[in-house]
C-alpha positions in Angstrom: -8.6 21.0 -11.4 -6.0 23.2 -11.4 -2.3 22.4 -12.4 -0.1 21.0 -9.8 3.2 22.8 -10.7 6.2 20.2 -10.6 8.2 22.9 -8.9 7.1 22.6 -5.2 8.6 26.0 -4.2 6.3 27.5 -6.7 3.4 24.6 -6.5 -0.3 25.2 -4.8 -2.1 22.4 -3.4 -5.4 20.6 -4.3 -8.1 22.8 -4.2 -10.2 22.6 -1.3 -13.4 22.0 -2.9 -11.9 18.6 -4.2 -12.2 17.2 -0.9 -15.6 17.9 -0.8 -17.0 17.0 -4.2 -19.4 14.2 -4.5 -18.6 14.4 -8.6 -14.6 13.9 -8.0 -15.2 11.3 -5.3 -16.9 9.6 -8.3 -14.9 10.0 -10.9 -12.0 8.6 -8.6 -13.3 5.2 -8.6 -12.3 4.3 -12.5 -9.8 7.4 -12.7 -7.6 6.4 -9.8 -8.6 3.2 -7.8 -9.9 0.7 -10.6 -6.6 1.9 -12.5 -4.1 1.0 -9.4 -3.1 -2.1 -7.1 -4.9 -2.7 -3.9 -3.6 -5.0 -1.0 -6.4 -7.5 -1.4 -5.3 -10.5 1.3 -2.6 -12.4 2.6 -1.5 -15.5 0.4 -2.6 -17.9 3.7 -6.3 -17.4 2.6 -5.7 -20.1 -0.1 -3.3 -21.8 1.4 -3.4 -25.3 -0.4 -4.7 -26.3 -4.0 -8.6 -25.7 -4.3 -8.8 -23.2 -2.0 -11.6 -20.8 -2.7 -12.0 -17.1 -1.2 -14.0 -14.4 -2.3 -13.7 -11.0 -1.8 -15.2 -7.1 -3.2 -12.4 -5.4 -5.0 -12.7 -2.4 -2.6 -16.1 -3.5 -0.5 -18.4 -0.6 -0.7 -16.5 1.7 -2.8 -15.7 -0.8 -5.9 -18.0 -3.7 -4.9 -16.4 -5.9 -8.1 -17.0 -9.6 -7.1 -13.6 -11.5 -7.0 -12.1 -14.9 -6.2 -8.9 -15.7 -5.0 -8.0 -19.6 -5.7 -5.4 -22.0 -5.8 -5.2 -24.2 -8.4 -3.3 -28.2 -8.4 -0.1 -26.7 -9.8 -0.2 -24.5 -6.9 -0.7 -21.1 -8.9 -2.7 -18.7 -7.0 -5.0 -16.9 -9.6 -7.6 -13.9 -9.2 -10.8 -14.3 -10.9 -14.5 -12.9 -11.4 -16.5 -14.0 -9.4 -19.7 -13.6 -11.8 -21.0 -16.6 -13.7 -20.6 -15.9 -17.7 -24.3 -17.4 -18.0 -26.8 -15.3 -16.6 -24.5 -13.2 -13.6 -25.1 -14.9 -10.7 -22.1 -14.6 -7.9 -20.4 -18.0 -8.2 -19.4 -18.2 -4.3 -20.3 -16.5 -1.3 -18.1 -17.8 1.3 -14.8 -19.6 1.7 -14.4 -23.1 1.3 -12.5 -26.0 -0.8 -13.8 -26.9 -4.0 -14.7 -30.3 -4.5 -14.1 -32.6 -7.8 -16.5 -30.3 -9.5 -14.6 -27.3 -9.3 -16.5 -23.9 -9.3 -20.3 -25.0 -9.7 -22.9 -22.1 -10.3 -25.7 -22.6 -7.9 -28.3 -21.0 -10.4 -27.9 -23.5 -13.5 -25.1 -25.6 -13.0 -22.7 -23.9 -15.2 -18.7 -25.2 -13.6 -15.7 -23.9 -13.8 -12.2 -25.3 -12.8 -9.7 -23.3 -10.1 -8.0 -21.7 -12.8 -11.6 -20.3 -14.0 -11.7 -22.2 -17.4 -14.9 -23.8 -18.4 -15.5 -27.1 -17.5 -19.3 -27.8 -18.6 -23.0 -26.5 -18.6 -26.4 -28.6 -18.5 -29.1 -28.0 -21.5 -26.7 -26.9 -24.3 -27.8 -29.2 -27.2 -28.5 -26.7 -30.0 -26.3 -23.7 -28.9 -23.8 -22.6 -31.8 -20.4 -21.4 -31.1 -20.2 -22.5 -27.8 -18.2 -22.8 -25.6 -15.9 -19.7 -26.4 -13.5 -17.7 -24.5 -16.1 -15.5 -23.1 -17.4 -18.7 -21.2 -14.1 -18.5 -19.0 -14.1 -16.6 -16.1 -12.1 -13.3 -16.3 -8.7 -13.3 -15.3 -8.0 -10.4 -12.9 -4.2 -9.1 -12.4 -2.7 -10.5 -9.5 1.2 -9.9 -7.8 2.4 -11.2 -4.9 4.8 -9.6 -2.7 6.4 -11.3 0.3 3.2 -13.1 1.9 0.8 -10.2 0.3 -1.7 -10.5 -2.2 -2.3 -7.2 -4.6 -5.0 -6.8 -7.0 -5.8 -4.2 -10.0 -9.0 -4.2 -12.1 -7.2 -2.1 -14.7 -3.8 -1.3 -13.9 -1.9 1.4 -15.4 1.2 1.2 -13.0 3.7 -1.9 -13.4 3.3 -3.5 -10.0 7.2 -4.1 -9.9 7.5 -0.4 -10.3 5.5 0.0 -7.4 7.1 -1.9 -4.7 10.7 -1.8 -6.5 12.1 0.5 -3.8 10.3 -0.9 -0.6 11.8 -4.2 -1.8 15.6 -3.1 -2.1 15.5 -1.3 1.2 13.2 -3.4 3.6 13.5 -6.9 1.8 16.3 -7.8 4.1 13.7 -8.5 7.1 12.2 -11.9 7.0 8.6 -10.3 6.1 6.9 -14.0 5.2 7.5 -14.9 8.3 5.9 -12.1 10.2 3.2 -13.1 12.1 -0.4 -11.4 11.7 -1.7 -10.0 15.3 -5.3 -9.9 15.0 -5.5 -8.5 18.4 -3.6 -5.6 17.7 -5.3 -5.0 14.1 -8.4 -2.9 13.8 -10.7 -0.5 11.8 -11.4 3.3 12.5 -13.9 5.2 11.0 -12.6 8.8 9.9 -15.2 11.4 9.2 -13.1 13.6 6.1 -11.9 12.8 2.8 -9.7 9.7 2.1 -7.3 12.2 0.3 -7.0 14.3 3.4 -6.1 11.3 5.4 -3.0 10.7 3.0 -2.1 13.9 3.2 -1.6 14.0 6.8 0.3 10.6 6.7 2.8 12.1 3.8 4.3 14.5 5.8 6.3 14.4 9.2 5.6 18.3 9.5 2.7 17.8 12.2 4.4 15.3 14.3 5.9 17.7 17.1 2.6 19.7 16.8 -0.1 16.9 17.0 2.1 13.7 18.0 4.2 15.1 20.8 4.3 11.7 22.6 5.7 10.1 19.1 8.2 13.2 18.8 10.2 12.1 22.1 11.1 9.0 20.0 12.2 10.6 16.7 15.0 13.2 15.5 12.6 15.3 14.3 15.9 17.3 12.3 16.8 14.3 10.5 13.6 13.2 9.3 13.2 13.2 5.2 10.9 11.8 2.6 12.5 9.9 -0.4 10.2 10.3 -3.5 9.6 7.3 -6.1 7.8 7.0 -9.2 4.8 5.8 -7.6 5.5 5.8 -3.5 7.6 7.6 -1.3 9.4 6.5 2.0 9.3 8.6 5.2 12.7 7.6 7.0 12.7 8.2 10.6 15.9 8.1 13.0 15.4 7.5 16.7 16.0 10.1 19.3 19.1 9.2 21.6 18.4 5.7 23.1 15.1 5.2 21.6 14.3 1.4 19.9 16.2 1.2 16.3 16.8 -1.3 13.9 19.8 -3.7 13.9 20.7 -3.2 10.2 22.7 -5.5 8.1 25.8 -3.8 6.8 24.7 -3.8 3.0 21.7 -1.7 3.8 22.1 2.1 2.3 21.0 3.1 6.2 23.7 1.2 8.2 25.4 3.1 10.7 22.0 4.9 11.5 19.4 4.9 13.9 16.4 4.2 12.2 13.7 3.9 14.5 10.9 3.5 11.5 10.7 3.3 7.6 7.0 4.7 6.5 6.5 3.6 3.2 3.6 4.8 0.8 2.3 3.0 -2.2 0.0 5.1 -4.2 -2.9 5.9 -3.6 -3.9 4.2 -0.5 -1.5 2.1 1.4 0.8 2.6 3.8 3.6 0.1 5.3 5.1 0.9 8.4 8.2 -1.1 9.4 9.4 -1.0 13.0 12.3 -3.2 14.7 9.0 -5.2 16.1 7.3 -5.9 12.6 5.2 -4.3 10.1 1.7 -2.3 10.6 0.0 -1.6 7.3 -2.6 1.2 6.8 -5.2 0.4 4.0 -7.0 3.6 3.4 -10.7 2.9 2.0 -13.0 5.8 1.0 -16.2 5.1 2.0 -18.2 8.7 1.4 -16.6 12.0 0.3 -16.4 12.9 3.9 -16.0 9.3 5.2 -12.8 6.7 5.4 -12.3 3.5 7.0 -8.7 3.1 7.7 -7.8 -0.5 8.2 -4.7 -1.1 10.6 -3.4 -4.6 9.9 -0.4 -6.0 12.7 2.3 -8.4 11.7 4.9 -9.1 14.6 8.4 -9.9 14.0 9.8 -9.5 17.6 6.9 -9.2 20.4 9.8 -8.1 22.7 10.0 -4.9 20.9 6.6 -3.9 20.3 6.2 -1.6 23.5 9.1 0.6 22.9 10.2 3.2 20.2 8.4 4.7 17.4 5.9 1.8 16.8 4.4 1.8 20.3 1.1 3.2 21.2 0.1 3.5 17.4 -3.4 3.5 18.6 -3.3 6.9 20.6 -1.4 8.2 17.1 -4.3 7.1 15.0 -6.8 9.0 17.4 -4.6 12.0 17.1 -3.9 11.7 13.6 -8.0 11.2 13.4 -8.8 14.3 15.0 -6.9 16.8 13.4 -8.0 15.0 9.8 -11.5 15.5 10.5 -10.5 19.4 12.0 -9.0 20.0 8.8 -12.3 18.3 6.7 -14.2 20.9 8.3 -11.5 23.5 7.3 -11.3 23.3 3.4 -15.1 22.9 3.3 -15.2 26.6 4.0 -16.1 29.3 1.5 -13.0 31.3 2.3 -10.2 28.7 2.1 -9.0 27.8 -1.8 -5.5 26.2 -1.8 -2.4 26.3 0.1 1.3 26.3 -0.3 3.8 23.5 0.3 6.9 23.3 2.8 9.7 22.2 0.4 11.3 20.6 3.0 8.7 18.8 4.8 5.8 18.2 2.4 7.6 16.7 -0.5 5.6 13.7 0.0 2.1 15.7 -0.1 3.3 17.3 -3.5 3.9 13.9 -5.0 0.4 12.5 -4.0 -1.2 15.7 -5.3 0.8 15.6 -8.6 -0.2 11.8 -9.2 -4.0 12.4 -8.5 -3.8 15.1 -10.8 -2.2 13.2 -13.8 -4.7 10.5 -13.1 -7.7 12.8 -13.1 -7.2 15.5 -15.6 
């Protein structure tokens, strides 16, 4: 991989060949995604003690079988969902555990809700049994508000990932935002996952691609703030468009903030509007195919059709169309690398720098 200069005024972008490289796509699984945090579920999926919720770390991309549980002390765990005897998948659908705990359907090995080994039939004569390896592997898990994040091999401290976002918007009653299944949806984009992130991480394209959205925003005041493992795009409203009613201790007090667009490396976007929160989770499917999961959490339904947070489906379809065109363009034999706008593409440069560091 060619070096990404830390000086944006001299730097070139990632090489076009990386957006079509099957080898680089495979490398990213361990080099990027297994080492970072994924938003895996709402805490309500294991609302009460002995609830169990199976899932895959990144279904269809990194198919690591995992299991969320809540124990009798109300602690939430993320466990390997693979029996330590012969590798059977332990739980296949959400359930409430009975007094037997987690029981393997293959040979009856049992574990408690914390993943600790309880018993196994026909063990007479076995030496040095049980050991720690008979317990289910504990997978790192962190909670922010009502959201559960997991990582297979975290190289980034979770607190460093969400620190600035929590400080900036933590005053909102995010724990009380209500999930809206009707306004949540999934999209398949015929482009590499990095191109989707590139597009999200700059407001440069808004006047050209999102003409209706542009009417709601003050483009001249649009700015990006870079953090160690994420960034914020701060969008102010234009004129009388919908804006936040900010508390006096907010660093943005006095501004007409229409939206806070937070990106957490590598593929999670949390977009805060006066009506609530839209989460975009960008999941690689193939080198030139990406699933984008939109999850909607409403704070105030009376504001949902106004301002920058209105017509999100249209904005997504506009993004999808341009990103698919760019996928074709970066695959051209004549395209090598581009340059960054120092004012408008700081977020893209930051993203490319992190990708370069983790995959070198």
